[in-house]
N, C-alpha and C positions, 0 to 999 in steps of 0.2 A: 694766361699767356696773352702775348701780344700779339695780332692776326690786323690783316689786309682785306677786304671787300673787293673786290675785281670784277670787272664785267665784258665781254666780247661781243656783242650782236647781244645783249639781253641774255647769255651764257652762260651763269653767276657761280663764284666757286669765294671760299676764306681761303684766303693765304693764304702760311703759318714758315718764315723764316729760322729753316732746322742745319743750318749750314756750322754752328755750334751747338742746336740741342735738340735732341731723340723725346720725338712722339712718341709714347710707349705700345700706343691703342689707336692708329688710325679709323680704323673700322668701326669703330663705336663713334669716338672721336665726329665719324662722317653722319651719320645716323645721326646723333644729337643736337649737334649742331648748323645741319641744316633744317631744319625745322623751322618752316615760315612763322609758326606759330610761338615757339617756347621758344626757339631756340636763335638762330643768329638769323638764318634763309638761306638756300643757295642749292645750287646741285651740286655738290659737295663741299669736299678739302682739297688743297693742295697742298706738299709738302714742296716746300724750295730748301733741296738738301747737297752737300759733296759729290762729287764726281774726280775719279781717277783717270774719264777718257775726255770727260768734253767742261765747261768751262761751269756744269751743275747741273742737277738731275732732277728731273720734275717727277715725284710719286700721285697721280691722285686716284682720288675714294668716291664711289657714288655716292648718292644718294638712299641709296639699300646699304651702305658699309663695304661692297664691293670691291678691289681698287681696279680700276683700266687699265687699258696698255699705252692710249696715245689718245689727248683731248686738243685738238687743232686751235682754239677760244682760249687756251684755257695756257696754251707753252709760248702766247702772245703777251702773256701778262706776268707770263716768267720771266718774261725777254724785259719785259717795262720794267718791274720791281727789278730784275737787278742793274739796269744802266740806273733806274732813275736812287738808288739809294744806292748807287760807288760800288758797289760789290763788282760786279765786271764793267772796265774803261773802255768799253768800242762797240764800235756801229752793228758788228757781227759775233752772234753769240753762240754757239754748240752746246743742245742741250741733251742730255743726253734721260732718256724713257722705255720704260716695253716695248718699243717698238723701235729701236733703235734712237741713233744720233742722228737729231732732223737743226738745221742749220737758220737763224734768224736775222732777216738782215731787219735794220731799227728805219726807220722814219724820222727822223727829229726833227723836233718846234720849239723855240725858247729853249733848248732846253734839255726837255723833256722828247720821251717817246710817246711821239700822236698815234700812228699806227708803224704794222712790220707785216712785212714778206718773210714767209715760212715755205724751205724747201721741204715738205712734204714728201718725196722720197717717190719708186715707183711703185705704181697701184697695181692690184695685179688678179686678176680672173679664175688662177688653179684652187679648183677645187679644194684643196688638202692647204691652206695659205688661209683658208678664212676660219676655223673647217666650214665644210658641205658636205654631206654625206649622198657626191654624185660623184660619175665615174668621171666627168668631164663638164665646163666651164656652164653656169646658168644664165643666160644670156636668155630674155622673154621670154622664160622658165615657165609653166601652170603651174603655180602653186591653187591650192583648198584652202580659203582659212574663214570657218561661220558660215560654208556656205555658199561662197562666193566665190570666182576664178578671179586669179589676178596673175599677171606678165612680170614677173621677178628679174632682176638682173639684178646678180651677186658680185662684191669687188670690195676686196679684201682692202684699206688703207693703214694698214697692221691690226687692225681692228676689223670687226666683219659686219658689213653691210649689206641688204638688196635695198635694189630702186625698183622701186612703181610709178609707171606713167599713171595720169589721172588726169581729168575731163577739169577738175574744180577742188582745189585743196581746201578750199572754204571751208567745203559742203561735209568734211569728213569726221566723225564721233570717233578720234584718235584714242579717248580712254574708254572707250568699249571692242575695238579692233587693235588696238593698242600689243596687249599684255599678250590676243593669240600669234599678231607676225613676232613678239619678239622671244615666244620660246617656240616657233617654230621646231619640227621633230628633226627636219632634216640638218637644223645646227645648234648641235653641242653645247657651246659654250653660251648658246644664244643671239643676237643679231639686233645689230642697232636698224630700222624700216627709214627710208626716206623716200617721199608723197613730191613726184612733183608731176608741175605742170611747166610745160614748155611754152610759153611768150613769142619767141621768135628764137634767130637763132648765136643768138647770143643772151638769152636770155629766159630764165628759169626763175618760177616759185616751187618754194618749196615749207613743207612744213614736215617733223623730227619727232619720230618714239625712240628714245636711247634704254640700251635695253641698262637696269639696273637704275636708271631718271628718271622716267615717264616721257611725255610732253618734255618738251625744253626751249627754249626762244631760236633757239640755234644751235647746229653742230659744224664746226671745224669740219674736219675728218670726213662728213658724212654731205657736205656741198662737194669736196675733193669728190667724192665718191660717186655725188652725182652729175659730176660734170662729163667722169671718166665714163657713166654709165649713157649717157646719152649722145657720148660723142659714136661710141661701140653701134651706138644705136641709130646715129644719123641724123638726131636730133639738129644738131648745132654743131657750127666750124670747130676743127682743132688750130693751135696753134693762137688761137685769138682769148681775148682778157673775156671772158665769162660773169656773169654781172647773175648771183644767186641770191635772190632776194630771198628772206626770213621774217617771221616776226618781231625777229628783235634788230633787223637792219642789213645791211644787203653784203655779202661777202664774194670778193672779189678771185678770181682764180685761171690758172690756165691750167692747159696742157696741154706737154712740150713734148716730144721724143721721146714720151714716158716716162715723162717727167711732173709731178703737179705740183706748182705754186700757187701757195693762197695770201690772199694783201687782204687786214682786216685792220677793225681797230683795237685798244683795250686803256681801257678807262679805269681809272680807281673812284670808287664811291664813299668809302667812309676807311677810317681802320680804327683801333678800337684792341679794349683790354677784354678777358675774359678769365674767371676765376671757375678753373673746371677739374671735376674726381672721376677717376677711374671708375 
């Protein structure tokens, strides 16, 4: 099978062109190929498929084999793949995901996609949209994890996020606390957790623990959720482009009229072939 390794701000996936060919067991494939010592290595795999309602369809599978609804970094890479490989020859591409159809506006340099602005749609704090087992939105809401109290703001970006504001993201032991947040009982479908330090009213530092993957170098939907939560809590300016600084690089987020837009890089690492049997 031919594959392309790509990343957005270090959030790396293994991409397969499934416009003509079907992959029968993507859950197991994700587990096997994402392993960084015995596989190709990545945060999961992404299948680029035909769509009846958009230019293409994205399916993404985490390192544990679970299927995710949406990934902001992956969708930028999918749009780059489609354009650079002459599958879709336009600079505004619609991609179907389990969180709906997303529009990707391409920034082209020297005939190739350099970066992408994604219309991430409308965020929600309605409990049933996440879901979270509360009867009102969780804004600055106290939870207890491993004996400590944390204040969370829960935001859906088509997938569930809890955002926590901290004094220093570098001192967190996410391998210790991350699983407890991911599996917190209020979130029946598990949850992504963003730890945020507010630098100023236009800049956030972020680390993220993703459900199904653990700590990753970046999370596009998480950066969007962080900006929404920071706006709700009065930390940053609305209608301005906010820089979210992640381990893997920077993402640029605008939250305007209850709509979120994300700008970031999309990078090809390498291409190859792999023999694989289910």
